[in-house]
C-alpha positions in Angstrom: -47.6 252.1 117.1 -50.5 250.0 118.5 -50.4 249.0 122.1 -53.4 246.6 122.2 -52.9 243.1 120.9 -56.2 243.2 119.1 -54.8 246.1 117.1 -51.5 244.5 116.4 -49.6 245.2 119.6 -47.8 242.7 122.0 -50.0 240.4 124.1 -49.9 240.9 127.8 -49.8 237.1 128.4 -48.8 234.1 126.3 -48.8 231.4 129.0 -51.8 229.2 129.6 -53.7 229.5 132.9 -54.2 226.7 135.4 -55.7 223.6 133.7 -59.0 221.9 134.5 -60.0 219.3 135.6 -57.5 218.5 138.3 -56.9 214.8 138.9 -54.3 212.4 140.1 -53.5 208.9 141.4 -56.6 209.0 143.7 -58.9 209.1 140.7 -56.9 206.4 138.8 -57.1 204.1 141.8 -60.8 204.8 142.4 -61.8 204.1 138.8 -59.7 200.9 138.7 -61.4 199.7 141.8 -64.8 200.2 140.2 -63.6 198.4 137.0 -62.3 195.4 138.9 -65.3 195.2 141.2 -67.5 194.3 138.2 -70.2 196.5 139.7 -70.5 199.6 137.6 -74.0 200.8 138.1 -77.5 199.6 139.0 -79.3 199.9 142.4 -77.1 197.8 144.7 -74.1 200.2 144.6 -71.0 200.5 146.8 -69.5 203.9 145.9 -72.5 206.0 145.2 -73.9 205.7 148.8 -70.5 206.6 150.2 -70.3 209.7 148.0 -73.8 210.8 148.9 -73.1 210.4 152.6 -69.9 212.4 152.4 -71.1 215.1 150.1 -74.3 215.6 152.2 -72.1 216.0 155.3 -69.9 218.4 153.4 -72.9 220.6 152.6 -74.4 220.2 156.1 -77.4 218.2 154.8 -78.9 215.0 156.1 -80.0 213.4 152.8 -78.6 213.3 149.3 -79.6 211.6 146.0 -77.0 211.3 143.2 -78.4 211.7 139.7 -77.2 211.9 136.1 -76.6 215.6 135.9 -77.4 219.0 137.4 -80.4 219.6 135.2 -82.0 216.4 136.2 -81.3 217.3 139.9 -83.4 220.5 139.4 -86.1 218.7 137.5 -86.5 216.0 140.1 -86.4 218.4 143.0 -89.2 220.5 141.5 -91.3 217.4 140.8 -90.7 216.1 144.3 -92.3 219.3 145.7 -95.5 218.6 143.7 -95.0 221.5 141.3 -96.8 220.9 138.1 -99.4 222.1 135.6 -100.0 225.8 135.9 -97.8 226.4 138.9 -95.3 229.2 138.8 -91.7 229.3 140.0 -89.9 232.7 140.5 -86.3 232.8 139.5 -83.6 235.2 138.2 -83.0 235.7 134.4 -79.2 235.8 135.0 -78.4 232.0 135.1 -77.9 229.0 132.9 -80.9 227.9 130.8 -81.4 224.7 132.9 -82.7 226.8 135.8 -85.7 227.7 133.7 -86.2 224.7 131.5 -86.3 222.4 134.6 -89.4 224.3 135.5 -90.9 224.0 132.0 -90.2 220.3 131.9 -92.4 219.9 135.0 -95.2 221.7 133.1 -94.8 224.8 135.3 -94.2 228.4 134.4 -90.9 230.3 135.0 -91.5 233.8 136.2 -88.5 236.1 136.1 -87.6 238.6 138.8 -84.7 241.0 138.4 -81.2 240.7 139.9 -79.3 242.9 142.4 -77.0 245.4 140.6 -74.0 244.5 142.8 -74.3 240.8 143.7 -75.9 239.7 140.4 -78.1 237.3 142.4 -81.9 237.3 142.6 -83.0 240.6 144.3 -85.3 239.7 147.2 -87.0 243.1 146.9 -88.2 242.2 143.4 -89.8 238.9 144.3 -93.0 240.0 146.0 -94.3 241.8 143.0 -93.9 238.6 140.9 -96.0 236.4 143.3 -99.5 235.3 142.2 -101.9 232.7 143.6 -100.2 230.2 141.3 -96.7 230.8 142.7 -95.4 227.7 144.4 -91.7 228.3 144.8 -88.7 230.6 144.6 -85.6 229.4 143.0 -82.5 230.9 144.6 -79.7 230.6 142.1 -76.3 231.0 143.7 -74.7 232.5 140.6 -71.0 232.0 140.1 -70.8 230.6 143.6 -72.1 233.7 145.3 -74.9 232.8 147.8 -78.1 234.6 147.5 -79.5 236.7 150.4 -81.1 233.6 151.9 -82.4 235.5 155.0 -84.5 237.8 152.9 -85.7 235.1 150.4 -86.8 232.8 153.3 -88.7 235.7 154.9 -90.6 236.3 151.6 -91.2 232.5 151.2 -92.5 232.1 154.7 -94.9 235.0 154.3 -96.5 233.5 151.3 -96.1 229.8 152.0 -93.7 229.1 149.2 -91.0 226.4 148.8 -87.4 227.6 148.4 -85.3 225.7 145.8 -81.6 226.3 145.9 -79.8 226.1 142.5 -76.3 225.3 143.8 -74.9 224.1 140.4 -72.1 226.6 140.7 -71.8 226.8 144.5 -70.0 223.8 146.0 -69.0 224.6 149.5 -70.5 228.2 149.5 -72.0 229.5 152.8 -74.5 232.0 153.8 -74.0 233.1 157.5 -72.0 229.9 158.2 -74.5 227.6 156.7 -73.7 225.7 153.5 -76.0 226.3 150.5 -78.4 223.5 149.8 -79.1 223.1 153.5 -80.9 226.4 153.9 -84.0 226.1 151.7 -86.3 223.1 151.3 -84.1 221.4 148.7 -80.9 222.0 146.8 -79.5 220.8 143.4 -75.8 220.5 142.5 -74.0 219.9 139.2 -70.8 218.0 138.4 -70.6 218.9 134.8 -67.2 219.4 133.2 -66.7 223.0 134.2 -67.9 222.7 137.7 -65.7 223.1 140.8 -66.1 219.3 141.3 -66.6 217.3 138.2 -67.0 213.8 136.8 -67.7 215.1 133.3 -71.4 214.9 134.1 -73.4 214.1 137.2 -75.7 215.9 139.7 -77.0 215.6 143.3 -80.0 216.7 145.3 -79.7 217.6 149.0 -82.3 218.2 151.6 -82.9 218.0 155.4 -86.5 216.8 154.8 -87.1 213.1 154.9 -90.3 213.2 152.9 -88.6 215.3 150.1 -85.7 212.9 150.1 -87.9 209.8 149.7 -89.8 211.4 146.8 -86.6 212.4 145.0 -85.1 208.9 145.6 -88.2 207.3 144.1 -88.3 209.6 141.1 -84.7 209.0 140.3 -85.1 205.2 140.6 -88.1 204.5 138.3 -90.7 205.0 141.0 -89.3 202.5 143.5 -89.4 203.4 147.2 -86.5 203.2 149.7 -86.5 199.7 151.2 -89.1 198.5 148.7 -89.0 195.5 146.3 -87.4 195.5 142.9 -90.8 195.5 141.1 -92.5 197.7 143.6 -93.2 201.0 141.7 -95.4 203.6 143.5 -94.5 206.8 141.7 -93.8 207.9 138.1 -90.1 208.1 137.8 -87.2 207.3 135.5 -83.7 206.0 135.6 -81.7 209.1 136.7 -79.1 207.0 138.7 -75.5 208.1 138.9 -72.9 205.5 137.9 -70.3 204.1 140.1 -67.6 205.5 137.8 -68.9 209.1 138.4 -69.2 208.6 142.2 -65.7 207.2 142.4 -64.1 210.2 140.6 -66.1 212.6 142.7 -65.3 210.8 146.0 -61.6 211.0 145.1 -61.9 214.8 144.5 -63.8 215.7 147.6 -60.7 215.8 149.9 -59.1 218.4 147.6 -62.1 220.8 147.7 -61.2 222.7 150.9 -57.7 223.5 149.7 -59.0 224.6 146.3 -61.6 226.7 147.9 -59.0 228.4 150.0 -56.8 229.1 146.9 -59.8 230.6 145.0 -60.8 232.8 148.0 -57.3 234.2 148.3 -56.8 234.8 144.6 -60.3 236.3 144.2 -59.8 238.7 147.0 -56.4 239.8 145.6 -57.8 240.1 142.1 -60.9 242.1 143.2 -58.7 244.5 145.2 -56.5 245.2 142.2 -59.2 245.3 139.5 -61.3 247.7 141.6 -58.4 250.2 141.2 -58.7 250.2 137.4 -60.9 253.1 136.2 -64.4 252.0 135.2 -64.0 248.5 136.7 -65.9 247.1 139.7 -66.1 243.6 141.0 -69.0 241.6 142.4 -69.9 243.0 145.9 -69.8 240.3 148.6 -72.3 240.9 151.5 -71.0 240.2 155.0 -73.2 237.1 155.5 -71.4 235.4 152.7 -68.9 233.4 154.8 -67.8 231.3 151.8 -67.9 232.1 148.1 -67.4 229.2 145.8 -66.0 231.4 143.0 -67.1 229.2 140.1 -67.1 232.4 138.2 -65.2 235.6 139.0 -67.7 238.2 137.8 -66.9 241.9 137.3 -68.4 244.8 135.5 -67.2 247.7 133.4 -68.5 251.2 133.0 -68.8 251.8 129.3 -68.0 255.4 129.7 -64.5 254.5 131.0 -64.0 252.5 127.8 -65.0 255.0 125.2 -68.7 253.8 125.2 -67.5 250.8 123.3 -69.8 247.7 123.0 -69.2 245.2 125.7 -68.4 242.6 123.0 -65.5 244.8 121.7 -64.1 245.1 125.3 -64.3 241.4 125.8 -62.5 240.8 122.4 -59.7 243.2 123.4 -59.1 241.6 126.8 -59.2 238.1 125.3 -56.7 239.1 122.7 -54.3 240.0 125.5 -54.3 236.4 126.5 -57.0 236.5 129.2 -59.9 234.0 128.9 -62.7 236.4 129.7 -66.3 235.8 128.7 -69.2 238.1 128.2 -71.5 235.7 130.0 -75.3 235.2 129.9 -78.1 237.0 128.2 -81.4 237.4 130.1 -83.1 234.0 129.8 -86.4 235.5 128.7 -84.8 236.7 125.5 -83.9 233.1 124.5 -85.8 231.9 121.4 -87.4 229.1 123.4 -89.3 231.7 125.4 -89.8 234.5 122.8 -90.8 232.1 120.2 -93.6 230.3 122.1 -96.3 229.2 119.7 -100.0 230.0 120.6 -101.6 227.0 122.2 -98.3 225.3 123.1 -98.0 223.4 126.3 -97.4 224.0 129.1 -97.9 227.8 128.5 -101.4 227.4 127.2 -102.4 224.6 129.6 -106.0 225.1 131.0 -104.4 225.3 134.5 -102.5 228.5 133.5 -104.4 231.4 134.9 -102.8 234.2 132.8 -101.4 234.8 129.4 -97.7 233.9 129.2 -95.8 236.3 126.9 -92.1 236.6 127.5 -91.7 239.3 124.9 -93.2 241.7 127.4 -90.9 240.7 130.3 -88.3 243.3 131.3 -85.8 243.1 134.1 -83.9 246.3 133.5 -81.0 245.7 135.9 -80.3 242.3 134.3 -80.6 243.8 130.8 -78.2 246.7 131.5 -75.6 244.4 133.1 -75.8 241.7 130.4 -75.9 244.1 127.5 -73.2 246.5 128.6 -71.3 245.6 131.7 -70.8 242.1 133.0 -68.0 239.7 132.1 -66.3 236.8 133.9 -63.4 234.5 134.4 -63.7 230.7 135.0 -62.9 229.2 138.4 -59.8 227.4 137.2 -58.0 230.7 136.6 -58.3 231.3 140.4 -56.3 228.2 141.1 -53.2 229.9 139.7 -50.6 232.3 141.2 -50.6 235.9 142.3 -48.6 236.5 139.1 -51.5 235.1 137.1 -53.8 237.5 138.8 -51.4 240.4 138.1 -51.5 239.6 134.4 -55.3 239.8 134.4 -55.2 243.2 136.0 -52.4 244.4 133.6 -54.5 243.3 130.6 -57.7 244.9 131.8 -55.9 248.1 132.7 -54.1 248.2 129.4 -57.4 247.9 127.4 -58.9 250.7 129.6 -55.9 252.9 129.1 -55.6 252.4 125.3 -59.3 252.0 124.5 -59.0 254.9 122.1 -57.2 252.5 119.7 -60.5 250.5 119.5 -62.6 253.6 118.9 -60.4 254.6 116.0 -60.6 251.2 114.3 
């Protein structure tokens, strides 16, 4: 008789987990207010500036610029720093593709440095070897809501005169040593895409404590205009990246809920990690002491293949999913994506005359990232952590069941 659901046994769980997005009367009233105002977008906005002010304060930043999406936020932030043809930006390969394509869309070159085996964030010890005379910035990606080691990254950046860009797309409210992400480096970029811990379906935002960077970002997002300038006064090359009043209204209505949701995720993540770490062959993301707040956009854990009969990770993910647990196998190293491995000779920006070395991503190897992606890492979405302790118990039960009866998968 089969025990595992994927082999014909009973599922561990049949009920759905906590839904996403979360919304209520606050969003309804906010959207209706925008509708009836007749002012839905443009430059002279009512709601967008309020949202920018409140979210900047929430992230402990002085300035904010709301934009169309998180990818645009990264693109604009990079451009505002003057990063362009032939420049290099160091970033981890374990992240969403936009972290890298935002660099390419500014005609610069992504350079990948390996991740830490326990935090899954950019490993500060691997950055220095990737620095060249063309390096202009380090992109600290707070993956899954886990802040990077910002102390170590800032030390490297200061030694070499580099900008630090914080990719905070998954890290709303996260803190390193009591300081909110986005306020630590030179500039930070957030996303409000559908899956994010705050969402308006789409949307993004740039934060900084540097007035000059703010003004450059503002100009780029508003077709080259300048703060306080005239309608037809365009001093920079920019485009229309402005957020609508609809998006800002929804996000402004959500902001008061965020602290309670963060608290719930923190409690459930701590409980889940404690239980999962007791399952043979399972270990959860290690949280360094300076991480005073983890956003838990993703709950990432890893498995030891030996404890699961040396099965492929994809088979373990399939088996856990069949038990009713929405687990994902996660990213692949970005440099393996076709857009990087399939670069055509002579293509821009990689063959730009400003590029000082041959760019060939087929020769890139970040062994820690490759091992984790290929064989070990999997994750759960943030909405799962908004549920109950009983929900967490069902996750542990399913993972433990697959580990205990993995022989059924080997035999198939």
